C-alpha positions in Angstrom: 33.0 59.0 137.4 33.5 61.9 139.9 36.2 64.6 139.4 37.5 63.7 142.9 38.0 60.1 141.9 39.8 61.0 138.7 42.0 63.6 140.5 43.0 61.3 143.3 43.8 58.5 140.9 46.0 60.9 138.8 47.9 62.0 141.9 49.1 58.4 142.4 49.9 57.6 138.7 53.6 58.2 139.5 53.4 55.5 142.2 51.8 53.0 139.8 54.5 53.8 137.2 57.2 53.2 139.8 56.0 49.8 140.8 54.0 48.5 137.8 55.8 48.3 134.4 52.4 48.0 132.7 51.8 51.7 133.4 55.1 52.8 131.8 53.5 53.6 128.5 53.5 56.5 126.0 50.7 59.1 126.0 50.3 59.9 122.3 48.4 62.6 120.5 47.5 63.5 117.0 47.9 61.1 114.1 50.0 58.5 116.0 47.4 58.4 118.7 44.7 57.7 116.1 46.8 54.9 114.5 47.3 53.2 117.9 43.6 53.6 118.8 42.6 52.1 115.5 44.9 49.1 116.0 43.6 48.6 119.6 40.0 48.8 118.6 40.5 46.4 115.7 42.2 44.0 118.2 39.1 44.1 120.5 36.7 43.8 117.5 38.7 40.7 116.3 38.2 39.0 119.7 34.5 39.9 119.8 34.1 38.5 116.3 35.7 35.2 117.2 33.7 35.0 120.4 30.5 35.4 118.4 31.4 33.3 115.3 33.8 30.8 116.8 37.5 30.6 117.5 39.9 30.1 114.6 42.4 27.2 114.4 44.7 27.4 117.4 47.9 28.5 115.7 46.0 31.1 113.6 44.0 32.5 116.5 47.1 32.8 118.7 49.3 34.2 115.9 46.8 37.0 115.2 46.6 37.6 119.0 50.3 37.9 119.3 50.7 40.0 116.2 48.3 42.6 117.5 49.9 42.5 121.0 53.5 42.9 119.9 52.6 45.7 117.5 50.8 47.7 120.2 53.5 47.0 122.8 56.3 48.4 120.7 54.2 51.4 119.8 53.1 52.2 123.3 56.1 51.2 125.4 59.5 52.9 124.6 62.7 50.8 124.5 64.5 53.3 126.7 63.1 55.3 129.6 64.7 58.5 128.4 62.9 58.4 125.1 59.9 60.9 124.7 56.5 59.7 125.8 54.5 61.9 123.5 55.7 60.4 120.2 56.9 57.0 118.8 60.6 56.7 118.3 61.6 55.4 114.7 63.3 52.4 116.3 60.0 51.4 117.9 58.2 51.8 114.7 60.5 49.2 113.2 60.0 46.9 116.2 56.2 47.4 115.8 56.3 46.4 112.1 58.4 43.3 112.9 56.2 42.4 115.9 53.1 42.5 113.6 54.8 40.7 110.7 56.6 37.9 112.4 53.6 36.0 113.8 51.8 36.6 110.5 54.5 34.4 108.9 52.8 31.4 110.5 49.4 32.4 108.9 50.9 33.1 105.5 52.8 29.9 105.3 50.5 27.8 107.4 49.9 25.0 104.9 53.6 24.7 104.2 54.5 24.5 107.9 51.9 21.8 108.4 53.1 19.8 105.5 56.8 20.1 106.7 55.6 18.6 110.0 58.3 20.0 112.2 61.1 20.4 109.7 62.6 23.8 110.1 64.1 25.6 107.1 66.6 28.4 107.2 63.9 31.0 106.8 61.8 29.4 109.5 64.8 29.4 111.8 65.5 33.1 111.2 61.9 34.2 111.6 61.5 32.0 114.7 64.7 33.4 116.3 63.5 37.0 115.7 60.1 36.1 117.2 61.7 34.8 120.4 63.8 37.9 120.8 60.8 40.1 120.1 58.8 38.3 122.8 61.6 38.7 125.3 61.9 42.4 124.5 58.2 42.9 124.7 58.1 41.3 128.1 61.0 43.4 129.3 59.2 46.6 128.3 55.8 45.7 129.8 56.3 43.3 132.6 59.9 43.9 133.6 63.2 42.0 134.0 62.2 39.2 136.4 60.3 37.1 133.9 62.7 37.9 131.1 65.6 36.8 133.3 63.8 33.5 134.2 63.0 32.8 130.5 66.6 33.6 129.4 68.0 31.2 132.0 65.6 28.5 130.8 66.9 29.0 127.2 70.5 28.7 128.4 69.5 25.6 130.3 68.1 24.1 127.2 71.2 24.9 125.1 73.9 23.9 127.6 72.2 21.1 129.5 75.3 18.9 129.0 77.5 21.2 131.1 75.1 21.2 134.1 76.2 18.9 136.8 74.0 16.6 138.8 70.4 15.5 138.4 69.3 18.5 136.4 71.7 17.7 133.5 70.3 16.7 130.0 71.6 16.0 126.6 71.3 19.6 125.3 69.1 21.0 122.5 70.5 22.5 119.3 69.4 26.1 118.7 67.5 25.4 115.5 65.6 22.6 117.2 64.8 24.8 120.2 63.6 27.6 117.9 61.3 25.2 116.0 59.8 23.9 119.2 59.3 27.3 120.8 57.8 29.0 117.8 56.2 26.5 115.5 54.4 24.2 117.9 51.7 24.7 120.5 54.1 23.7 123.3 56.1 27.0 123.3 55.2 30.6 122.7 51.8 29.5 121.2 51.1 27.1 124.1 48.3 27.0 126.6 49.0 30.3 128.3 48.7 32.5 125.2 45.9 30.2 124.0 43.9 31.1 127.1 44.9 34.7 126.7 43.6 34.8 123.1 40.2 33.4 124.1 39.0 33.8 127.7 41.4 36.3 129.3 41.2 39.0 126.7 37.4 39.1 126.9 37.4 39.3 130.7 39.9 42.2 130.5 37.6 43.9 128.0 34.7 43.3 130.4 36.7 45.0 133.1 37.4 48.0 130.9 33.6 48.4 130.2 32.9 48.1 134.0 35.4 50.9 134.6 33.6 53.1 132.1 30.4 52.7 134.1 32.1 53.9 137.3 32.3 50.5 139.0 35.5 51.4 140.9 33.9 54.4 142.6 30.7 52.3 143.2 32.7 49.6 145.1 34.5 52.2 147.3 31.2 54.0 148.2 29.5 50.7 148.9 32.3 49.5 151.1 32.2 52.8 152.9 28.5 52.5 153.5 28.9 48.9 154.8 31.9 49.2 157.0 33.1 52.8 157.2 31.3 53.4 160.6 32.8 50.3 162.3 36.0 50.2 164.5 38.8 51.0 162.2 36.3 51.6 159.4 38.6 52.9 156.6 40.8 49.8 157.0 37.8 47.6 156.6 36.7 49.6 153.7 40.1 48.9 152.1 39.5 45.1 152.7 36.0 45.2 151.2 36.6 47.5 148.2 39.9 45.7 147.3 38.2 42.3 147.5 35.4 43.6 145.2 37.8 45.2 142.8 39.8 42.0 142.8 36.9 40.1 141.2 37.6 42.0 138.0 41.2 43.3 138.4 44.2 41.4 137.2 47.0 43.3 139.0 47.8 43.5 142.7 49.7 46.8 142.2 47.1 48.4 140.1 44.5 47.4 142.7 46.6 49.0 145.5 46.8 52.3 143.7 43.2 52.3 142.5 41.6 51.8 145.9 44.5 52.8 148.1 44.4 56.3 146.8 41.3 56.7 149.0 41.6 54.2 151.8 45.3 54.7 152.9 44.9 58.4 153.6 41.7 57.7 155.5 43.4 55.0 157.6 46.2 57.3 158.4 43.8 60.1 159.5 42.0 57.7 161.7 45.2 56.8 163.6 46.7 53.7 161.9 50.5 53.8 161.5 51.6 54.4 157.8 53.2 51.0 157.6 50.0 49.3 158.8 47.8 51.4 156.5 49.9 50.5 153.4 50.0 46.8 154.5 46.2 46.6 154.8 45.7 47.9 151.3 48.5 45.7 149.8 47.2 42.5 151.5 43.6 43.1 150.6 44.5 44.0 147.0 46.7 40.9 146.6 43.9 38.8 147.9 41.9 39.9 144.9 44.0 37.6 142.7 42.8 34.6 144.9 39.2 35.6 144.8 36.8 33.8 142.4 35.4 34.1 139.8 38.5 35.4 137.8 41.4 34.9 140.2 43.6 37.3 138.2 42.8 35.2 135.1 44.7 32.2 136.6 41.4 30.2 137.0 41.2 29.8 133.3 44.8 28.6 133.0 44.3 26.2 135.9 41.3 24.7 134.3 43.3 24.1 131.0 46.4 22.7 132.8 44.6 20.4 135.2 41.7 19.5 132.9 39.3 20.2 135.8 36.2 22.2 135.0 36.3 25.9 135.5 33.3 25.8 137.8 35.0 23.3 140.1 38.1 25.5 140.2 36.3 28.6 141.4 34.2 26.5 143.7 37.3 25.0 145.3 38.8 28.5 145.7 35.9 30.0 147.5 36.5 28.9 151.1 40.3 29.5 151.1 39.7 33.0 149.6 37.1 33.9 152.2 39.3 32.7 155.0 42.1 34.9 153.6 39.9 38.0 153.7 38.4 37.0 157.0 42.0 36.8 158.4 42.8 40.3 157.0 39.6 41.6 158.4 40.3 40.1 161.8 43.8 41.6 161.9 42.4 45.0 161.0 39.6 44.8 163.7 42.0 43.7 166.5 44.5 46.4 165.6 41.7 49.0 165.7 40.5 47.7 169.1 44.0 47.6 170.5 44.6 51.2 169.5 41.0 52.3 170.4 40.3 53.6 166.9 36.7 54.4 166.0 35.0 54.5 162.7 34.0 57.4 160.6 30.9 59.5 161.5 27.9 58.0 159.8 26.9 61.5 158.6 30.1 61.5 156.5 29.3 58.2 154.8 27.1 57.4 151.8 23.8 55.5 152.5 23.6 51.9 151.3 20.0 52.4 150.1 20.9 55.5 148.1 23.9 53.8 146.5 22.0 50.7 145.6 19.1 52.6 144.2 21.3 54.9 142.1 24.0 52.4 141.0 23.0 49.0 142.2 22.2 48.0 138.6 26.0 48.0 137.9 26.2 44.7 139.8 24.0 43.0 137.2 26.9 42.1 134.8 28.8 40.4 137.7 25.7 38.5 138.7 25.2 37.5 135.0 28.7 36.3 134.5 28.6 34.1 137.6 25.2 32.7 136.7 26.3 31.9 133.2 29.5 30.2 134.3 27.6 28.1 136.9 25.1 27.2 134.2 27.9 25.7 132.1 28.5 28.4 129.5 32.1 28.6 128.4 34.1 31.4 130.0 34.4 33.0 126.5 30.6 33.1 126.0 30.0 34.2 129.6 32.5 37.1 129.1 30.9 38.1 125.8 27.4 38.2 127.4 28.8 40.1 130.4 30.3 42.7 128.1 26.9 43.2 126.5 25.1 43.2 129.8 27.5 45.9 131.2 26.6 48.2 128.4 22.9 47.5 128.7 23.0 47.9 132.5 24.8 51.2 132.3 21.8 52.6 130.2 19.3 51.9 133.0 20.3 55.1 134.8 21.3 58.5 133.4 24.2 58.9 135.9 25.9 55.7 134.7 24.9 55.8 131.1 27.9 55.3 128.7 28.0 56.9 125.3 29.1 55.5 121.9 32.4 57.3 122.5 32.8 55.5 125.8 32.1 52.2 124.2 34.8 52.9 121.5 37.2 54.1 124.2 36.4 50.9 126.2 37.4 48.8 123.2 40.7 50.7 123.0 41.4 50.5 126.8 40.6 46.8 126.9 43.2 46.1 124.3 45.7 48.2 126.1 45.1 46.5 129.4 45.6 43.1 127.8 49.1 43.9 126.6 50.8 42.9 129.9 49.1 39.6 129.9 50.0 38.9 126.3 53.7 39.7 126.9 53.7 37.6 130.1 51.9 34.6 128.7 54.0 34.5 125.5 57.2 34.7 127.6 55.9 32.1 130.0 55.4 29.9 126.9 59.1 29.9 126.4 59.6 28.5 129.9 57.0 25.8 129.3 58.6 24.9 125.9 61.9 24.3 127.6 60.3 22.3 130.4 58.5 20.0 127.9 61.7 19.4 125.9 64.1 18.9 128.8 61.8 17.3 131.4 62.9 20.0 133.9 59.6 19.9 135.8 60.0 16.3 136.8 63.7 16.8 137.5 62.9 19.8 139.8 60.2 17.7 141.5 62.6 14.8 142.1 65.2 17.2 143.5 62.7 18.9 145.9 61.4 15.5 147.0 64.9 14.2 147.4 66.0 17.2 149.4 63.0 16.7 151.7 63.9 13.0 151.9 60.3 12.0 151.0 58.8 14.0 153.9 55.5 15.7 152.8 55.8 18.6 155.2 59.4 19.4 154.1 58.4 19.0 150.5 55.6 21.5 151.0 58.0 23.9 152.7 60.6 23.8 149.9 57.8 24.1 147.3 56.5 27.1 149.1 59.9 28.8 149.1 60.4 28.0 145.4 56.9 29.4 144.5 57.6 32.6 146.4 60.9 33.1 144.7 59.6 32.3 141.3 56.6 34.6 141.9 58.6 37.7 142.8 57.8 40.6 140.5 55.9 38.4 138.0 52.2 39.1 137.0 49.5 36.7 138.1 49.0 34.7 134.9 52.8 34.2 134.3 53.2 33.6 138.0 50.9 30.6 137.9 52.3 29.3 134.7 55.8 29.3 136.1 55.0 27.9 139.6 52.7 25.2 138.2 55.3 24.1 135.7 58.4 24.1 138.0 57.1 23.6 141.6 53.8 21.7 141.3 55.4 18.4 140.0 57.1 17.9 143.4 53.7 17.8 145.1 52.2 15.5 142.5 55.1 13.1 143.0 54.0 13.0 146.7 50.5 12.0 145.6 48.9 15.3 146.5 45.6 15.8 144.6 46.1 17.7 141.3 43.9 20.6 142.3 45.4 20.9 145.8 48.9 20.9 144.3 48.1 23.6 141.8 46.3 25.7 144.3 49.2 25.4 146.7 51.8 26.8 144.3 49.3 29.4 143.0 48.7 30.8 146.5 52.4 31.1 147.4 53.3 32.6 144.0 50.7 35.3 144.6 51.8 35.9 148.2 55.2 36.9 146.8 53.6 40.3 146.0 53.5 41.0 149.8 56.4 38.9 151.0 59.8 40.8 151.4 62.3 41.3 149.9 60.5 41.8 146.6 56.9 42.7 147.7 55.7 45.0 144.9 52.2 45.4 146.2 53.4 46.2 149.7 56.0 48.7 148.3 53.3 50.4 146.2 51.1 50.7 149.4 54.2 52.1 151.2 54.6 54.6 148.4 51.1 56.0 148.9 51.4 55.8 152.7 54.9 57.4 152.8 56.0 54.5 154.9 59.0 52.3 155.2 58.7 49.7 152.4 60.3 46.8 154.3 58.2 47.4 157.4 55.1 47.6 155.3 56.0 44.3 153.7 56.5 42.6 157.1 53.1 44.0 158.3 51.4 42.7 155.1 52.9 39.3 155.7 51.5 39.2 159.2 48.1 40.3 158.0 48.2 37.5 155.4 48.9 34.8 157.9 45.9 32.9 156.7 47.3 32.7 153.2 50.5 31.1 154.6 48.5 28.5 156.6 45.5 27.6 154.5 47.4 26.0 151.6 49.1 23.5 154.0 45.7 22.7 155.4 44.0 21.9 152.1 46.9 19.7 151.0 46.6 17.6 154.2 42.8 17.7 154.0 41.5 18.5 150.5 37.9 18.7 151.9 38.6 22.5 152.2 38.7 22.6 148.4 35.3 20.8 148.4 36.9 17.5 147.3 34.9 14.5 148.6 33.0 16.5 151.2 29.4 16.6 152.4 27.2 19.6 153.0 27.6 19.2 156.8 31.4 18.9 156.3 31.4 22.2 154.4 29.5 23.9 157.3 31.8 22.4 159.9 35.0 23.5 158.0 33.7 27.1 157.6 32.7 27.4 161.3 35.8 25.9 162.8 38.1 27.7 160.3 36.5 31.1 161.1 37.1 30.5 164.9 40.6 29.2 164.2 41.5 32.3 162.1 40.3 34.5 165.0 42.7 32.6 167.2 45.6 32.9 164.9 44.9 36.5 164.1 44.8 37.4 167.8 48.1 35.7 168.4 49.7 37.7 165.5 48.1 40.9 166.7 48.9 40.2 170.4 45.4 41.3 171.3 41.9 39.7 171.7 40.0 41.6 174.4 43.2 42.9 176.0 46.9 42.7 175.4 48.2 39.1 175.3 51.2 37.7 177.1 53.7 35.5 175.3 52.1 32.4 176.7 48.6 33.5 175.7 49.8 34.2 172.1 51.2 30.7 171.9 47.9 29.2 173.2 45.8 31.2 170.7 48.1 30.4 167.8 48.2 26.6 168.4 44.5 26.5 169.2 43.7 28.5 166.0 45.9 26.2 163.9 44.2 23.1 165.3 40.8 24.5 164.5 41.7 25.5 160.9 42.9 21.9 160.4 39.8 19.9 159.4 39.1 17.0 161.8 37.0 16.3 164.9 39.9 15.7 167.3 41.9 18.8 166.2 38.7 20.9 166.4 38.0 19.8 170.0 41.6 20.3 171.1 41.8 23.8 169.4 38.5 24.8 170.9 39.7 23.9 174.4 42.9 25.9 173.9 41.0 29.0 172.7 38.6 28.8 175.6 41.6 28.5 178.0 43.2 31.6 176.3 39.9 33.6 176.6 39.5 32.7 180.3 43.1 33.9 180.9 42.2 37.2 179.1 39.1 37.7 181.1 40.9 37.0 184.4 43.5 39.6 183.4 40.8 42.2 182.7 39.1 41.4 186.0 42.4 41.8 187.8 42.9 45.2 186.2 39.4 46.3 187.2 40.0 45.2 190.8 43.4 47.0 191.0 41.9 50.2 189.5 39.0 50.2 192.0 41.4 49.7 194.9 43.6 52.6 193.6 
């Protein structure tokens, strides 16, 4: 990786620390650093071993996973911000020992726990209570207060359900019973979220760590520059492309913003984009990476487990909406560049596609391999394992990308470190799921939303959208999906919305919370790099992401967009009409198509675009007529200006 890339990334480390709790870690040296490295490497080796030899019993696999995770979290993330970052505080050493020991209690007394079949002894109760508190503390340190606050409120709801008025009331759960459910069953902390984390997600994160070692990040940026850097508003289009590519392997919107935004945002500002728009472009493009198959911020694996729909169908269904999202962002960038008269970069300043592909094109082989293996029916865990091996092998094909044994060992360590945020988030999300399964809160919330909407599907969708955005604020992708699918999705299922469409709907709006004010962390990170107003940046990002606010409504009303019961011709028709429709909506939002638009023209383009995005022959024809009408009005305006200019 070039010195320039490393230096620029380092310059924005403070921005990542400000907006992403996962970067707020210790930088150790000496003996303590070696201890942490040894634990992290052992953690990665354990997962590689189970990927090769087979996963252990669910509770044992997940307990070991959580034991490693909690130990590393307490060693790497200080309890207090003012504590030194170059050494481990004694208090955190105690926390680390407890974090490692408490999950091991399940392994040591596994047979006894099975034979007791749910009966919780005093010792079980004490250990389980400590474990719950440790999980909450670990989540606070790595992920931040939002998810801890939500989980704590759920625990209070479980304990004091009798005192809650109205439809959400329940009989209440005694603390020992709640602790037993949350820690000694596979419906709480050791539920599906951490189960997926302990199998698929960890290996994909490890895969991403090895790709980073090969210089994949710099390769994506150079490739995007070569493809789009010369076009109108080139740097902004580079941001869209590079962030979309990085999103295929990245699990964090904020980290993606800082990783690619370090280069693209300054380039956009130099070209002439306003700081708020530059930050918004990067934030919107980076957030879209969580919606982009094949990984979707690791939520695709969780969605497959929750819905019992095959992983291949999940990523297949996500393709068209994700492409429409990025096409919408691209359209907004292009129209803004045309409106401002911004040109691209000089081709002499840009890398050549042929040179990039010849020198580093082999780095794409692991991505091709993982997609091929998944489509061929390999389990995500096996696909990730082979992808890790192929990333190492591919790097050896060229001297400039070759990674050494030291790089491989460092990749094992970095992969384990990168997984800590997901571990803390999924364990904490398990607390939420455990409360929901014991109290039936999901169905209660669903009934409440449907009742509030008086059975109207559109209103139910609107209220579910607001709920998902609120629940998704400041929460990482995996936990975000767990929370929204547990709390908000039941309302849509009660309205007979297809399972996949319901889960995709809440997933989309949970992710869009990253760029939706008032808590738009990705937009705020972009604003930090651009030195822009955070709120204005968030508003600009929301405008650019207009497709993400529209498409979920469309695929609920017509699931054919998710490839549900659709023909090949139907897919082609949906893609063509949706692309034209997104151009119409994008021009309405930008206020420009081939010239500045009047208020009436913007209304015409917006309605026409919406009708075209909505699948159906009648809506397509009506939308096309409106867009043609709007285009004619634009052309007449230009002709009138030409005539006036010639007369003057």
